C-alpha positions as CSV (number, residue, x, y, z in Angstrom):
1,M,-15.2,-49.8,-40.4
2,Y,-12.0,-51.2,-38.7
3,G,-10.9,-47.8,-37.3
4,Q,-8.2,-45.6,-38.6
5,N,-5.3,-48.0,-37.9
6,G,-6.7,-50.6,-40.2
7,A,-5.9,-53.5,-37.9
8,G,-9.1,-55.4,-38.6
9,P,-9.4,-58.9,-39.9
10,Q,-9.0,-58.0,-43.6
11,R,-5.7,-56.2,-43.0
12,Q,-4.5,-59.1,-40.8
13,F,-5.3,-61.5,-43.6
14,A,-3.7,-59.3,-46.3
15,E,-0.5,-58.9,-44.2
16,D,-0.2,-62.4,-42.8
17,P,3.3,-63.7,-43.7
18,E,1.8,-67.2,-44.2
19,N,-0.5,-65.7,-46.8
20,L,2.2,-63.8,-48.8
21,W,3.6,-65.5,-51.8
22,L,6.8,-64.0,-53.3
23,V,6.4,-63.5,-57.0
24,D,7.7,-61.0,-59.5
25,D,5.7,-57.9,-60.2
26,G,4.1,-59.3,-63.4
27,R,3.0,-62.5,-61.8
28,N,1.7,-60.5,-58.7
29,Q,-0.5,-58.4,-61.0
30,S,-1.8,-61.5,-62.8
31,K,-2.5,-63.3,-59.5
32,G,-4.2,-60.4,-57.6
33,D,-6.7,-61.9,-55.2
34,K,-7.5,-64.9,-57.4
35,G,-8.1,-68.3,-55.8
36,L,-6.8,-71.7,-56.8
37,D,-9.3,-72.0,-59.6
38,K,-8.1,-68.9,-61.3
39,W,-4.3,-68.8,-60.7
40,M,-1.5,-71.3,-60.0
41,P,2.2,-70.7,-59.8
42,P,3.6,-71.4,-63.3
43,Y,6.4,-73.6,-62.0
44,E,4.7,-77.0,-61.6
45,P,6.9,-78.4,-58.7
46,V,5.8,-75.4,-56.5
47,Q,2.1,-75.9,-57.2
48,A,1.6,-78.6,-54.5
49,I,3.2,-76.3,-51.9
50,Y,1.0,-73.4,-53.0
51,V,-2.1,-75.5,-52.6
52,K,-1.1,-76.6,-49.1
53,R,-0.5,-73.1,-48.0
54,F,-3.7,-71.9,-49.6
55,M,-5.6,-74.6,-47.7
56,A,-3.9,-73.6,-44.4
57,I,-4.9,-70.0,-44.8
58,V,-8.5,-70.9,-45.6
59,E,-8.6,-73.0,-42.3
60,K,-6.8,-70.3,-40.3
61,Y,-9.2,-67.6,-41.2
62,G,-12.4,-69.8,-41.2
63,L,-12.9,-69.2,-44.9
64,R,-14.7,-71.4,-47.4
65,F,-13.5,-72.8,-50.7
66,S,-15.6,-72.0,-53.8
67,E,-16.9,-75.0,-55.7
68,Q,-14.3,-74.4,-58.4
69,E,-11.5,-74.2,-55.8
70,S,-12.7,-77.4,-54.2
71,T,-12.6,-79.1,-57.7
72,Q,-9.0,-77.8,-58.2
73,I,-7.9,-79.2,-54.8
74,L,-9.5,-82.6,-55.4
75,A,-7.8,-82.8,-58.8
76,R,-4.4,-82.0,-57.2
77,V,-4.9,-84.6,-54.5
78,K,-5.6,-87.3,-57.0
79,E,-2.3,-86.6,-58.9
């Protein structure tokens, strides 16, 4: 699909430092590839930063928010 070197868009997305979120192993497993509607950092002061970074990645890669993610973002903006 992307050749043997795996340098396609999916790999670029997965390895983009702006898309990486440092968490311990247990939280990494619970987060997986979940969006804002399914996972948020447990430490509340960090959640706003996480949402901003999530939004930047969506824009950078031309992705779209799910309806549930949009709802979550709107709820955060209203806080």
